[in-house]
MMTF fields as JSON, N, C-alpha, C and O atoms, coordinates in Angstrom:
{
  "mmtfVersion": "1.0.0",
  "mmtfProducer": "UNKNOWN",
  "numBonds": 339,
  "numAtoms": 340,
  "numGroups": 85,
  "numChains": 1,
  "numModels": 1,
  "chainsPerModel": [1],
  "groupsPerChain": [85],
  "chainIdList": ["A"],
  "bondAtomList": [4, 2, 8, 6, 12, 10, 16, 14, 20, 18, 24, 22, 28, 26, 32, 30, 36, 34, 40, 38, 44, 42, 48, 46, 52, 50, 56, 54, 60, 58, 64, 62, 68, 66, 72, 70, 76, 74, 80, 78, 84, 82, 88, 86, 92, 90, 96, 94, 100, 98, 104, 102, 108, 106, 112, 110, 116, 114, 120, 118, 124, 122, 128, 126, 132, 130, 136, 134, 140, 138, 144, 142, 148, 146, 152, 150, 156, 154, 160, 158, 164, 162, 168, 166, 172, 170, 176, 174, 180, 178, 184, 182, 188, 186, 192, 190, 196, 194, 200, 198, 204, 202, 208, 206, 212, 210, 216, 214, 220, 218, 224, 222, 228, 226, 232, 230, 236, 234, 240, 238, 244, 242, 248, 246, 252, 250, 256, 254, 260, 258, 264, 262, 268, 266, 272, 270, 276, 274, 280, 278, 284, 282, 288, 286, 292, 290, 296, 294, 300, 298, 304, 302, 308, 306, 312, 310, 316, 314, 320, 318, 324, 322, 328, 326, 332, 330, 336, 334],
  "bondOrderList": [1, 1, 1, 1, 1, 1, 1, 1, 1, 1, 1, 1, 1, 1, 1, 1, 1, 1, 1, 1, 1, 1, 1, 1, 1, 1, 1, 1, 1, 1, 1, 1, 1, 1, 1, 1, 1, 1, 1, 1, 1, 1, 1, 1, 1, 1, 1, 1, 1, 1, 1, 1, 1, 1, 1, 1, 1, 1, 1, 1, 1, 1, 1, 1, 1, 1, 1, 1, 1, 1, 1, 1, 1, 1, 1, 1, 1, 1, 1, 1, 1, 1, 1, 1],
  "groupList": [{"groupName": "MET", "atomNameList": ["N", "CA", "C", "O"], "elementList": ["N", "C", "C", "O"], "formalChargeList": [0, 0, 0, 0], "bondAtomList": [1, 0, 2, 1, 3, 2], "bondOrderList": [1, 1, 2], "singleLetterCode": "M", "chemCompType": "L-PEPTIDE LINKING"}, {"groupName": "GLU", "atomNameList": ["N", "CA", "C", "O"], "elementList": ["N", "C", "C", "O"], "formalChargeList": [0, 0, 0, 0], "bondAtomList": [1, 0, 2, 1, 3, 2], "bondOrderList": [1, 1, 2], "singleLetterCode": "E", "chemCompType": "L-PEPTIDE LINKING"}, {"groupName": "LYS", "atomNameList": ["N", "CA", "C", "O"], "elementList": ["N", "C", "C", "O"], "formalChargeList": [0, 0, 0, 0], "bondAtomList": [1, 0, 2, 1, 3, 2], "bondOrderList": [1, 1, 2], "singleLetterCode": "K", "chemCompType": "L-PEPTIDE LINKING"}, {"groupName": "VAL", "atomNameList": ["N", "CA", "C", "O"], "elementList": ["N", "C", "C", "O"], "formalChargeList": [0, 0, 0, 0], "bondAtomList": [1, 0, 2, 1, 3, 2], "bondOrderList": [1, 1, 2], "singleLetterCode": "V", "chemCompType": "L-PEPTIDE LINKING"}, {"groupName": "LEU", "atomNameList": ["N", "CA", "C", "O"], "elementList": ["N", "C", "C", "O"], "formalChargeList": [0, 0, 0, 0], "bondAtomList": [1, 0, 2, 1, 3, 2], "bondOrderList": [1, 1, 2], "singleLetterCode": "L", "chemCompType": "L-PEPTIDE LINKING"}, {"groupName": "ASP", "atomNameList": ["N", "CA", "C", "O"], "elementList": ["N", "C", "C", "O"], "formalChargeList": [0, 0, 0, 0], "bondAtomList": [1, 0, 2, 1, 3, 2], "bondOrderList": [1, 1, 2], "singleLetterCode": "D", "chemCompType": "L-PEPTIDE LINKING"}, {"groupName": "ILE", "atomNameList": ["N", "CA", "C", "O"], "elementList": ["N", "C", "C", "O"], "formalChargeList": [0, 0, 0, 0], "bondAtomList": [1, 0, 2, 1, 3, 2], "bondOrderList": [1, 1, 2], "singleLetterCode": "I", "chemCompType": "L-PEPTIDE LINKING"}, {"groupName": "TRP", "atomNameList": ["N", "CA", "C", "O"], "elementList": ["N", "C", "C", "O"], "formalChargeList": [0, 0, 0, 0], "bondAtomList": [1, 0, 2, 1, 3, 2], "bondOrderList": [1, 1, 2], "singleLetterCode": "W", "chemCompType": "L-PEPTIDE LINKING"}, {"groupName": "PHE", "atomNameList": ["N", "CA", "C", "O"], "elementList": ["N", "C", "C", "O"], "formalChargeList": [0, 0, 0, 0], "bondAtomList": [1, 0, 2, 1, 3, 2], "bondOrderList": [1, 1, 2], "singleLetterCode": "F", "chemCompType": "L-PEPTIDE LINKING"}, {"groupName": "ARG", "atomNameList": ["N", "CA", "C", "O"], "elementList": ["N", "C", "C", "O"], "formalChargeList": [0, 0, 0, 0], "bondAtomList": [1, 0, 2, 1, 3, 2], "bondOrderList": [1, 1, 2], "singleLetterCode": "R", "chemCompType": "L-PEPTIDE LINKING"}, {"groupName": "GLY", "atomNameList": ["N", "CA", "C", "O"], "elementList": ["N", "C", "C", "O"], "formalChargeList": [0, 0, 0, 0], "bondAtomList": [1, 0, 2, 1, 3, 2], "bondOrderList": [1, 1, 2], "singleLetterCode": "G", "chemCompType": "PEPTIDE LINKING"}, {"groupName": "PRO", "atomNameList": ["N", "CA", "C", "O"], "elementList": ["N", "C", "C", "O"], "formalChargeList": [0, 0, 0, 0], "bondAtomList": [1, 0, 2, 1, 3, 2], "bondOrderList": [1, 1, 2], "singleLetterCode": "P", "chemCompType": "L-PEPTIDE LINKING"}, {"groupName": "ALA", "atomNameList": ["N", "CA", "C", "O"], "elementList": ["N", "C", "C", "O"], "formalChargeList": [0, 0, 0, 0], "bondAtomList": [1, 0, 2, 1, 3, 2], "bondOrderList": [1, 1, 2], "singleLetterCode": "A", "chemCompType": "L-PEPTIDE LINKING"}, {"groupName": "HIS", "atomNameList": ["N", "CA", "C", "O"], "elementList": ["N", "C", "C", "O"], "formalChargeList": [0, 0, 0, 0], "bondAtomList": [1, 0, 2, 1, 3, 2], "bondOrderList": [1, 1, 2], "singleLetterCode": "H", "chemCompType": "L-PEPTIDE LINKING"}, {"groupName": "TYR", "atomNameList": ["N", "CA", "C", "O"], "elementList": ["N", "C", "C", "O"], "formalChargeList": [0, 0, 0, 0], "bondAtomList": [1, 0, 2, 1, 3, 2], "bondOrderList": [1, 1, 2], "singleLetterCode": "Y", "chemCompType": "L-PEPTIDE LINKING"}, {"groupName": "GLN", "atomNameList": ["N", "CA", "C", "O"], "elementList": ["N", "C", "C", "O"], "formalChargeList": [0, 0, 0, 0], "bondAtomList": [1, 0, 2, 1, 3, 2], "bondOrderList": [1, 1, 2], "singleLetterCode": "Q", "chemCompType": "L-PEPTIDE LINKING"}, {"groupName": "THR", "atomNameList": ["N", "CA", "C", "O"], "elementList": ["N", "C", "C", "O"], "formalChargeList": [0, 0, 0, 0], "bondAtomList": [1, 0, 2, 1, 3, 2], "bondOrderList": [1, 1, 2], "singleLetterCode": "T", "chemCompType": "L-PEPTIDE LINKING"}, {"groupName": "SER", "atomNameList": ["N", "CA", "C", "O"], "elementList": ["N", "C", "C", "O"], "formalChargeList": [0, 0, 0, 0], "bondAtomList": [1, 0, 2, 1, 3, 2], "bondOrderList": [1, 1, 2], "singleLetterCode": "S", "chemCompType": "L-PEPTIDE LINKING"}],
  "groupTypeList": [0, 1, 2, 3, 4, 5, 2, 2, 6, 2, 6, 6, 7, 5, 8, 9, 10, 11, 10, 12, 12, 2, 6, 12, 1, 13, 14, 15, 2, 13, 4, 1, 1, 8, 3, 16, 6, 1, 1, 4, 2, 8, 5, 6, 16, 10, 8, 1, 13, 8, 17, 11, 16, 13, 17, 17, 12, 8, 4, 3, 3, 12, 1, 8, 1, 4, 2, 1, 3, 9, 1, 4, 4, 2, 11, 13, 9, 10, 1, 6, 14, 4, 10, 1, 15],
  "groupIdList": [1, 2, 3, 4, 5, 6, 7, 8, 9, 10, 11, 12, 13, 14, 15, 16, 17, 18, 19, 20, 21, 22, 23, 24, 25, 26, 27, 28, 29, 30, 31, 32, 33, 34, 35, 36, 37, 38, 39, 40, 41, 42, 43, 44, 45, 46, 47, 48, 49, 50, 51, 52, 53, 54, 55, 56, 57, 58, 59, 60, 61, 62, 63, 64, 65, 66, 67, 68, 69, 70, 71, 72, 73, 74, 75, 76, 77, 78, 79, 80, 81, 82, 83, 84, 85],
  "secStructList": [7, 7, 7, 6, 6, 7, 7, 3, 3, 3, 3, 3, 3, 3, 3, 3, 1, 1, 1, 2, 2, 2, 2, 2, 2, 2, 2, 2, 2, 2, 2, 2, 2, 2, 2, 2, 2, 2, 6, 7, 1, 7, 7, 7, 3, 3, 3, 3, 3, 1, 1, 1, 1, 3, 3, 3, 3, 3, 3, 3, 3, 3, 2, 2, 2, 2, 2, 2, 2, 2, 2, 2, 2, 7, 7, 1, 3, 3, 3, 3, 7, 7, 1, 7, 7],
  "xCoordList": [-8.033, -7.446, -7.259, -7.987, -5.882, -5.534, -6.306, -6.365, -6.83, -7.359, -6.112, -5.083, -6.913, -5.659, -5.772, -4.707, -6.832, -7.203, -7.381, -8.227, -6.461, -6.596, -6.339, -5.337, -6.988, -6.828, -5.651, -5.351, -4.93, -3.654, -3.579, -3.804, -3.283, -3.243, -1.697, -0.922, -1.589, -0.453, -0.458, -1.335, 0.196, 0.347, 1.361, 2.275, 1.243, 2.073, 2.547, 1.8, 4.062, 4.432, 5.144, 5.938, 4.741, 5.203, 6.023, 5.654, 7.01, 8.414, 8.663, 8.767, 8.767, 9.071, 9.993, 10.374, 10.847, 12.054, 13.21, 13.216, 14.108, 15.624, 15.962, 16.67, 15.692, 16.175, 15.293, 15.512, 14.219, 12.867, 13.469, 13.215, 14.478, 14.678, 15.598, 15.45, 16.478, 17.19, 16.388, 16.467, 15.518, 14.531, 13.502, 13.231, 13.078, 12.134, 12.977, 12.534, 13.855, 14.997, 15.245, 15.123, 15.631, 16.352, 14.774, 14.803, 13.661, 12.462, 12.054, 11.341, 12.152, 11.792, 12.49, 11.86, 13.752, 14.903, 13.897, 13.596, 13.669, 12.648, 11.64, 11.56, 10.766, 9.679, 10.185, 9.493, 11.18, 11.647, 12.031, 11.467, 12.56, 12.418, 11.365, 11.237, 10.412, 9.133, 8.226, 7.766, 8.28, 7.627, 8.521, 7.91, 9.757, 10.164, 9.714, 9.074, 10.046, 9.701, 8.005, 7.622, 7.196, 5.488, 5.176, 4.2, 6.372, 5.925, 4.57, 3.605, 4.774, 3.298, 3.368, 4.235, 2.19, 2.048, 2.776, 3.407, 2.975, 3.7, 4.901, 4.967, 5.735, 7.289, 7.239, 8.351, 6.592, 6.269, 6.635, 5.773, 8.005, 8.179, 8.758, 9.206, 8.864, 9.85, 9.46, 8.62, 10.451, 10.054, 9.682, 9.553, 9.529, 9.306, 9.556, 9.318, 10.033, 10.733, 9.829, 9.854, 9.251, 7.987, 8.79, 8.637, 9.587, 10.099, 11.813, 12.129, 12.262, 13.6, 13.393, 14.273, 11.695, 11.455, 10.371, 10.112, 9.756, 8.851, 8.916, 8.58, 9.519, 9.153, 8.453, 7.923, 8.364, 7.186, 7.846, 8.467, 7.654, 8.166, 6.763, 5.777, 6.853, 5.329, 5.732, 6.815, 4.406, 4.613, 3.041, 2.041, 2.981, 1.975, 1.158, 1.967, 0.361, -0.231, -1.4, -2.091, -1.73, -3.059, -4.116, -3.894, -5.107, -6.403, -6.699, -6.898, -6.602, -6.455, -5.548, -5.773, -4.473, -3.332, -3.515, -3.015, -4.445, -4.278, -4.644, -3.983, -5.727, -6.05, -5.02, -4.791, -4.461, -3.496, -1.946, -1.321, -1.683, -0.576, -0.438, 0.496, -1.774, -1.959, -2.022, -1.445, -2.582, -2.387, -1.004, -0.574, -0.391, 1.047, 1.97, 2.552, 2.082, 2.846, 2.434, 3.278, 0.881, 0.619, 0.747, 0.962, 0.568, 0.803, 0.257, -0.38, 0.425, -0.349, -1.319, -2.417, -1.291, -2.259, -2.375, -1.617, -3.375, -3.362, -4.096, -4.739, -3.753, -4.394, -4.452, -3.433, -5.214, -5.497, -4.125, -3.772, -3.527, -2.336, -2.615, -3.152, -2.097, -2.751, -1.341, -1.464, -0.156, 1.039, 1.033, 0.362, 1.626, 2.191, 0.646, 0.514, -0.47, -1.493, -1.286, -2.059],
  "yCoordList": [-10.606, -9.861, -8.631, -8.046, -8.196, -6.59, -5.512, -5.869, -4.557, -3.619, -2.603, -2.026, -2.782, -1.921, -0.482, 0.104, 0.343, 1.282, 2.002, 2.875, 1.529, 2.204, 3.502, 3.838, 4.415, 5.596, 5.882, 5.277, 6.954, 7.248, 8.569, 9.51, 8.747, 9.738, 9.845, 9.019, 11.285, 11.676, 12.042, 12.891, 11.762, 12.387, 13.287, 13.278, 14.239, 15.202, 15.364, 15.123, 15.862, 16.853, 18.162, 18.44, 18.572, 20.295, 20.466, 20.251, 20.797, 21.777, 23.226, 23.757, 23.903, 25.239, 25.494, 24.788, 26.973, 27.307, 27.604, 27.56, 27.888, 27.841, 26.646, 26.421, 25.513, 24.354, 23.061, 21.862, 23.966, 23.097, 22.147, 20.943, 22.818, 21.887, 20.728, 19.58, 21.14, 19.81, 18.715, 17.525, 19.21, 18.455, 17.509, 16.316, 18.35, 17.357, 16.452, 15.322, 16.749, 15.657, 14.63, 13.565, 14.567, 13.916, 12.905, 11.698, 13.555, 12.759, 12.214, 11.283, 12.326, 11.843, 10.435, 9.514, 10.208, 9.194, 7.854, 6.72, 8.385, 7.98, 6.945, 5.807, 7.584, 7.653, 6.168, 5.15, 6.251, 5.522, 4.207, 3.139, 4.225, 2.904, 2.134, 0.911, 3.305, 2.931, 1.636, 0.529, 2.439, 1.847, 0.343, -0.49, 0.018, -1.17, -1.977, -2.987, -1.57, -2.45, -2.919, -4.086, -1.844, -2.014, -2.847, -3.595, -2.635, -3.291, -2.776, -3.446, -1.343, -1.027, -0.879, -1.176, -0.366, -0.944, 0.097, -0.201, 1.422, 2.583, 2.685, 2.752, 2.688, 3.426, 4.947, 5.35, 5.768, 7.087, 7.941, 7.918, 8.811, 9.616, 10.651, 10.51, 11.791, 13.236, 14.261, 14.311, 15.286, 16.463, 17.42, 17.249, 18.711, 19.949, 21.167, 21.272, 21.964, 23.317, 24.502, 24.884, 24.868, 26.231, 27.583, 28.501, 27.716, 29.083, 28.593, 27.413, 29.183, 29.068, 28.654, 28.176, 28.947, 28.395, 27.361, 26.959, 26.971, 25.981, 25.054, 25.31, 23.635, 22.489, 21.582, 21.481, 20.506, 19.309, 17.976, 17.882, 16.801, 15.721, 14.822, 14.935, 13.843, 13.304, 11.648, 11.067, 11.214, 9.514, 9.332, 9.904, 8.718, 7.962, 6.748, 5.925, 6.416, 5.23, 5.186, 6.153, 3.554, 3.087, 3.626, 3.626, 4.058, 4.42, 3.064, 3.347, 2.055, 1.058, 0.828, 0.093, 1.722, 1.828, 2.942, 3.049, 3.782, 5.491, 5.318, 5.937, 4.469, 4.783, 4.394, 5.028, 3.109, 2.441, 3.303, 3.391, 3.733, 4.701, 5.468, 5.578, 6.523, 7.826, 7.393, 8.175, 6.386, 6.351, 6.311, 6.881, 5.43, 5.223, 6.53, 6.949, 7.191, 8.379, 9.675, 10.571, 10.012, 10.971, 12.257, 13.302, 12.101, 13.099, 14.607, 14.522, 15.721, 17.109, 16.975, 17.386, 16.461, 16.558, 15.663, 14.693, 15.824, 14.795, 15.571, 16.621, 14.611, 15.152, 14.007, 13.409, 13.861, 13.136, 13.137, 14.259, 12.235, 12.08, 11.735, 10.723, 12.854, 12.799, 12.205, 11.86, 12.272, 11.897, 10.583, 9.868, 10.052, 8.699, 7.692, 6.756, 8.137, 7.333, 6.087, 5.129],
  "zCoordList": [6.384, 4.795, 5.38, 6.182, 4.746, 5.28, 4.602, 3.425, 4.717, 4.272, 3.412, 3.763, 2.042, 1.165, 1.45, 1.252, 1.897, 2.082, 3.421, 3.617, 4.364, 5.702, 5.736, 5.104, 6.327, 6.533, 7.345, 8.374, 6.756, 7.667, 8.154, 7.393, 9.355, 10.539, 11.043, 11.526, 10.705, 11.15, 12.455, 12.612, 13.61, 14.753, 14.783, 13.958, 15.876, 15.751, 17.078, 18.027, 17.284, 18.884, 18.377, 17.478, 18.99, 18.761, 19.778, 20.932, 19.529, 20.124, 20.075, 18.969, 21.113, 21.188, 21.767, 22.7, 21.241, 21.908, 21.016, 19.786, 21.754, 20.565, 20.501, 19.519, 21.329, 20.865, 20.124, 19.955, 19.799, 18.872, 18.092, 18.141, 17.179, 15.973, 16.259, 15.842, 16.956, 17.236, 18.114, 17.812, 19.343, 20.107, 19.082, 19.222, 18.127, 17.163, 16.127, 15.918, 15.63, 15.109, 15.803, 15.197, 17.145, 18.251, 18.251, 18.008, 18.52, 18.786, 17.88, 18.255, 16.263, 15.413, 15.353, 14.833, 15.853, 15.973, 16.909, 16.535, 17.867, 18.947, 18.564, 19.027, 17.513, 16.754, 15.622, 15.638, 14.905, 13.933, 15.167, 14.926, 15.908, 16.897, 17.357, 17.407, 17.783, 17.956, 16.952, 17.232, 15.74, 14.715, 14.418, 13.749, 14.831, 14.799, 15.761, 15.471, 17.278, 18.142, 17.945, 18.019, 17.706, 17.488, 16.433, 16.374, 15.279, 14.127, 13.463, 13.096, 13.408, 13.137, 11.201, 10.378, 11.109, 9.1, 8.668, 7.654, 9.105, 8.07, 8.867, 10.094, 8.123, 8.577, 8.513, 8.857, 8.279, 8.082, 9.422, 10.301, 9.715, 10.402, 9.843, 8.705, 10.451, 10.135, 10.989, 11.888, 10.402, 11.422, 10.268, 9.056, 11.251, 10.14, 11.053, 12.256, 10.292, 11.317, 10.728, 9.558, 11.469, 10.986, 11.22, 10.414, 12.235, 12.683, 13.5, 13.657, 13.71, 14.564, 15.942, 16.658, 16.412, 17.522, 17.844, 18.979, 16.688, 16.423, 15.284, 14.128, 15.869, 15.429, 15.802, 16.908, 14.5, 14.934, 14.494, 13.436, 15.491, 14.907, 14.667, 15.396, 13.431, 13.368, 13.256, 13.191, 13.266, 13.337, 12.374, 12.806, 11.414, 10.678, 11.039, 11.469, 11.059, 11.668, 11.064, 10.746, 10.831, 10.575, 11.235, 12.446, 10.968, 11.191, 13.004, 14.185, 12.462, 13.409, 14.821, 15.782, 14.559, 15.434, 16.522, 17.641, 15.791, 16.536, 17.938, 18.771, 18.369, 19.656, 20.881, 21.911, 20.416, 20.87, 21.122, 22.179, 20.118, 19.88, 20.564, 21.358, 20.344, 21.107, 22.769, 23.525, 23.287, 24.314, 24.946, 25.949, 24.03, 24.681, 24.588, 25.588, 23.262, 23.166, 23.463, 23.427, 23.85, 23.83, 23.23, 23.845, 21.699, 20.563, 21.187, 22.237, 20.72, 20.986, 19.979, 20.354, 18.618, 17.69, 16.731, 16.736, 15.696, 14.752, 13.406, 13.43, 12.102, 11.108, 9.93, 9.586, 9.584, 8.504, 7.404, 7.041, 6.989, 6.371, 4.633, 4.182, 3.892, 2.477, 1.265, 0.089, 2.071, 1.303, 0.994, 1.738, 0.056, -0.038, 0.02, 0.809, -1.021, -0.686, -1.812, -1.822]
}
């Protein structure tokens, strides 16, 4: 039986420097491909721009997927995802 309330974890990759925005946007496209190939539970990806020299890309995974995805993709950090509950 599938868990209805799987905790969602947002894993994040930070990019810094003058090309950070374009790199984060491009990386997000690869994360979308990864979600499809690996058939992850959620298809939530995106990018955020914090300043002209700091952007990030992110992927939201179910808690039970975290260990495997973390080992494969080596994110820089993570946090509990509170959006789209």
